MARKOL-602535 format. One record per atom (N, C-alpha, C, O): residue in one letter; x, y, z. Coordinates in pm, whole numbers, plus 50000, padded with zeros to 5 digits. Example, Ala and Ser with C-alpha at 12.3 -4.5 7.8 and 13.67 -1.06 7.14 Angstrom:
a513194943150780;a512304955050780;a513204967050780;a514244966850846;s512854977550708;s513674989450714;s512905000350787;s513415011450804;
END
This chain:
x286274214724839;x286964203124888;x286274198025014;x285954205925103;x286044185225020;x285364179425135;x286374175125241;x287444169825208;x286034177425365;x286854172925478;x286304159325520;x285264158525586;x286994148925483;x286534135325505;x286724131125650;x287664135425718;x285794122725695;x285884117325830;x286424103125829;x286784097725724;x286474097225946;x287034083725960;x286214073325884;x286784063725831;x284894074925877;x284054065125808;x284424064025661;x284444053125604;x284714075525598;x285104075225457;x286404067525439;x286524059225349;x287384070325524;x288694064025509;x288634049125543;x289424041225490;x287724045125631;x287544030925657;x286894023725538;x287214012225509;x285994030725470;x285244024825359;x286054024425230;x285954014825154;x286824034525205;x287464036225075;x288484025225044;x289234020725131;x288494021224918;x289474011624866;x289624014824718;x288754011324638;x290704021424679;x290844025924539;x290894014524437;x290764017024318;x291094002324483;x291153991124389;x289773985924350;x289653978224255;x288733990024422;x287383985224392;x286623996024315;x286524007424362;x286093992824197;x285304002724123;x283974005324194;x283433996524261;x283444017424178;x282194020924243;x281404030824158;x281954037124067;x280124032124188;x279234041724123;x278954052824223;x278874050424343;x278814065024172;x278644076724259;x277394084424220;x277094086024101;x276674089224320;x275594098924302;x275934110724391;x276004109324514;x276144122524330;x276464134524406;x275404145024377;x274864145824267;x275134153124477;x274114163524461;x274404174924557;x274894172924668;x274094187124513;x274194198824599;x272784204424613;x272134207824514;x272304205324737;x270954210224762;x270914225424757;x271954232024750;x269724230924761;x269544245424751;x270264253424857;x270684264724830;x270424247924976;x271104255225083;x272614252725082;x273324257325172;x273114245524981;x274544243024969;x274994229825029;x276154226025015;x274094222625096;x274434209625154;x274834200125042;x274134198924941;x275954193225061;x276474183924961;x276184169625005;x276454165725119;x275644161824912;x275314147824940;x276114139124844;x276164141724724;x276734128824898;x277514119424817;x277114105224857;x277154101624975;x276724097224757;x276384083224780;x277244074924685;x277274077524565;x277924065024739;x278774056124660;x278334041624684;x278004037824796;x278324033724577;x277974019524589;x279024011324515;x279524015424410;x279363999624571;x280363990924511;x280103976524554;x279323973724644;x280783967624485;x280793953524525;x282113950724594;x283183954124542;x282053944524711;x283273941024784;x283923928924716;x283353923124624;x285083925424762;x285773913724707;x284983900924731;x285113891224656;x284153900924836;x283333889124867;x282013889124791;x281223879824806;x281743899524709;x280503900224632;x279353906724706;x278203905224664;x279633913824815;x278593920424892;x278473935024845;x279473941824829;x277243939524823;x277013953424783;x277183962424906;x276563960225010;x278033972524891;x278323981725001;x277973996024958;x278143999724842;x277484003925054;x277074017625026;x277744027025126;x277774024425246;x278284038025073;x278804048825157;x277924060925137;x277564064225024;x277564067625247;x276734079625242;x277464090625317;x277834089025433;x277664101925249;x278314113425312;x277464125825293;x276984128525183;x277274133425400;x276544146025394;x277484156825449;x278024155425559;x277664167525372;x278604178025405;x277914191625393;x276994193225313;x278364201325473;x277754214625463;x278284221825339;x279064216025263;x277874234325320;x278244241525199;x279734244725191;x280204248925085;x280484242925300;x281934245125299;x282694231925290;x283924231925292;x281984220725280;x282614207725270;x282924201225404;x283584190925410;x282444207325512;x282654201625646;x281674190125665;x280484191325635;x282184178825715;x281364166925731;x280254169125834;x280504173425947;x279014166025793;x277894165825887;x277624151425932;x277334148826048;x277744142125837;x277504128125869;x278134119325760;x278044122525642;x278744108625801;x279254098425709;x278924084725769;x279064082625889;x278474075625683;x278204062025727;x278294052625609;x278134056725494;x278554039825638;x278544029925532;x277804017525579;x277724014625698;x277244010325479;x276403998825508;x276713987425412;x277023989825295;x276623975225460;x276633963325375;x275183960125344;x274383958325435;x274843959325215;x273453957325174;x273163942925134;x272013939825100;x274133934025135;x273893920125100;x274403916924960;x274773925824885;x274403904224927;x274953899924798;x273923899824687;x274283898724570;x272643900924720;x271613900124617;x271123913824571;x270253914324484;x271633924724625;x271163938124587;x272043943824476;x273273942824483;x271423949724374;x272163955624263;x272753969124306;x272323974924406;x273733973824230;x274343986824262;x273343998224244;x273334007824321;x272483997024141;x271474007524120;x270514008424238;x270194019324286;x270053996924285;x269143996824400;x269854002024525;x269244008924607;x271123998724539;x271894003524655;x272074018724650;x271994025324753;x272314024224530;x272424038824516;x271114045724553;x271104055924621;x270004039924507;x268694045824538;x268414045124688;x267924054724747;x268734033724749;x268564032524894;x269434042724965;x268994049125061;x270684044424919;x271594054024980;x271084068224968;x271244076225060;x270474071524854;x269914085024836;x268744087224932;x268604098124988;x267914077024953;x266824078225050;x267364080125192;x266864088325268;x268384072325225;x269014073525358;x269654087225374;x269574093125482;x270284092325269;x270874105725274;x269784116325298;x269994125925371;x268624114325235;x267504123525258;x267064123525404;x266744134025460;x267054111625467;x266714110825609;x267764118125694;x267424125025790;x269024116525657;x270094123225731;x269974138325718;x270094145525817;x269744143025596;x269604157425573;x268414162925652;x268504173525714;x267304155625649;x266124160125724;x266414160725874;x265904169425943;x267234151525923;x267584151326065;x268544162226106;x268604165726224;x269304167726011;x270284178226045;x269734192126028;x270374201926068;x268544193325967;x267974206625944;x267074210726059;x266504202326129;x266964223726076;x266044229126176;x264604226626131;x264364223426015;x263664228126222;x262254225826191;x261784235326082;x262084247326085;x261044229925985;x260444237925879;x258954235125882;x258544223525887;x258144245625879;x256694243825885;x256244234825769;x256804235725660;x255244226225791;x254814216625689;x254314223025561;x254394216825454;x253794235325568;x253264241525447;x254364247525360;x254094251925249;x255594247725410;x256724252825332;x257384241325258;x257354229825302;x257974244625145;x258634234525064;x259844229225140;x260654236925191;x259974216025146;x261094209525212;x262214207325111;x261964206724990;x263454205925159;x264554202425070;x264504187525044;x264444179525137;x264534183824916;x264534169724881;x265654167024783;x266084175824709;x266134154824784;x267184150924691;x266574148124555;x265414144224546;x267354150124450;x266904147024315;x266864132024291;x267264124124376;x266364128524175;x266294114324142;x267684109024113;x268554116424068;x267894096424138;x269184090024113;x269164084523971;x268304076323937;x270084089023890;x270174084623751;x271284074223742;x272434077023776;x270934062323696;x271914051423690;x272264047423548;x273214039923527;x271524052123450;x271794048823311;x273014056623264;x273014068923265;x274064049423223;x275334055823185;x275174065423068;x275824075823066;x274324062022970;x274154070922855;x273484083922896;x273834094622846;x272514083122986;x271854095323035;x272844103723114;x272854116023101;x273654097323197;x274664104723274;x275674111623182;x276054123023207;x276104104723077;x277064110622984;x276484122822915;x277174132922898;x275224121922876;x274574133522812;x274464145322908;x274624156822867;x274204142423034;x274054153223132;x275364159923164;x275394171623203;x276464152623149;x277764158323180;x278284167523070;x279234175023090;x277654166722954;x278074175422844;x277834190022882;x277054192922973;x278504198822813;x278324213122838;x276914217322799;x276484215122686;x276204223222893;x274864228322867;x274804242622918;x275474246323015;x273994250622851;x273794264022904;x272734263623014;x272104253323037;x272544274823081;x271644275323198;x270204271723160;x269514265023237;x269754276323045;x268374273623001;x268164258622978;x267144253123018;x269134252122913;x269024237722889;x269044229923020;x268304220223036;x269884234223114;x269954227623244;x268614228923317;x268134219323378;x268034240923311;x266744243023376;x265654234623311;x264834228523380;x265634234223178;x264634226323107;x264744211523144;x263734204723165;x265974206523153;x266204192623190;x265724189823332;x265094179523356;x266014198723426;x265554196523563;x264034197323572;x263424190123651;x263404205923490;x261934206523487;x261344193323436;x260384188123492;x261934188023330;x261454175323274;x261624163923374;x260734155523389;x262764163623443;x262994153323545;x261974154223657;x261414144223700;x261754166523705;x260814168523815;x259394164623772;x258654158423849;x259014168223650;x257674164923600;x257504149823585;x256474144423627;x258504142923527;x258364128423507;x258344121123642;x257594111523658;x259144125723739;x259114119523871;x257754121823939;x257234112824004;x257194133823923;x255884136723980;x254804127623919;x253974122123991;x254824126123785;x253824117723719;x253954103123765;x252944096323787;x255194098323778;x255404084423822;x254924082623966;x254294072523998;x255224092124052;x254804091224193;x253274092024204;x252664084724283;x252684100724125;x251214102124128;x250544089324079;x249554084824138;x251054083523971;x250474071223917;x250604059724018;x249684051824035;x251754058924084;x251954048424185;x250984050224301;x250434040424351;x250764062624343;x249844065324454;x248404062224414;x247644056824494;x248024065624291;x246674062624244;x246444047524238;x245374042724275;x247444039924193;x247324025324192;x247134019824333;x246364010524356;x247854025724426;x247734021524566;x246354024824621;x245774016924697;x245824036324583;x244484040424631;x243394031224577;x242354029624640;x243634025324461;x242644016224401;x242734002124458;x241823994124440;x243813999024527;x244013985524581;x243053983024697;x242773992224775;x242533970824710;x241593967724818;x242253967724957;x241603970825056;x243523964224964;x244223963725092;x245653968425070;x246313964324974;x246143977225160;x247473983025144;x248223982225276;x247693985525382;x249463977925268;x250343977525384;x250653991925427;x251024000025342;x250533995325555;x250784009125601;x252194014225568;x252374026125542;x253194005425569;x254554009825536;x254664013525388;x255324023325353;x254014005625302;x254014008625158;x253294021925134;x253754030225055;x252174023925203;x251424036425190;x252304048325232;x252334058525163;x253004047025343;x253864057925392;x255004060725294;x255344072225270;x255584050225237;x256664052025138;x256164059425014;x256824068624966;x255014055324964;x254464061924844;x254034076224874;x254184085124791;x253504078324992;x253104091825032;x254324101025038;x254264112324991;x255424096125095;x256664103825104;x257244106524964;x257724117424936;x257184096424877;x257684098124741;x256894109024667;x257484117424599;x255564108924682;x254734118924616;x255014132824673;x255084142624599;x255154133724805;x255454146624868;x256784152224818;x256894164124788;x257784143624808;x259094148124760;x259034152224613;x259694161824573;x258244145124533;x258114148724392;x257444162324377;x257844170324293;x256434165024459;x255774178124456;x256744188924500;x256824199524437;x257474186424608;x258454196324656;x259534199024552;x259954210424534;x259974188624483;x261004190324380;x260494199224267;x261224207924219;x259244197124225;x258664205524119;x258584220024164;x258904229024087;x258164222324288;x258054236024339;x259434242524347;x259584254224311;x260444235124392;x261804240624401;x262324244724264;x262954255124249;x262064236324163;x262514239724028;x261814252323978;x262454260923918;x260524253524004;x259784265123959;x260244277724033;x260334288423973;x260524276424161;x261024288124236;x262394292424188;x262694304324183;x263224282824151;x264554286124098;x264424294123968;x265234303023942;x263404290923888;x263174298223765;x262774312723792;x263154321723717;x262014314923897;x261514328323928;x262574337423989;x262384349623992;x263674331824039;x264724340024100;x265454348324001;x266364355724038;
END
């Protein structure tokens, strides 16, 4: 059970439908990202980070504008949650695997399939496939950027971070298998 803070209670409105991305990291940290459209048509995002006992570490919400889709808002929220998690953790040497959030799945049919009962082996196989496909996509994006004649430094940093997180995710999945 999560101990909600004031930001959650200010943001919440049970009459407005929303999409949720929840994740539990390897150290037990719980991440919750919610996206919805307000009555005025503005996309809003709530981000909550909780420790392994459900105690709030950070909660915040943002108005993302009227032109942003809920899927894009969820992905942005997951990236922001990753920044929050990185800011709450103690220093980890760069050569060690960092904790990264999983990919945000927005396709309802894929989510429904994942919610079905699966055994541990199927769950592991699915996480391996997700990590591999994210790594291939990040690598291809980085290679395209490397071939470009001119690259914006912010775009380069974003792609570099995405590739690093994809590599870390693959290593985390493989280490989980070895345990």
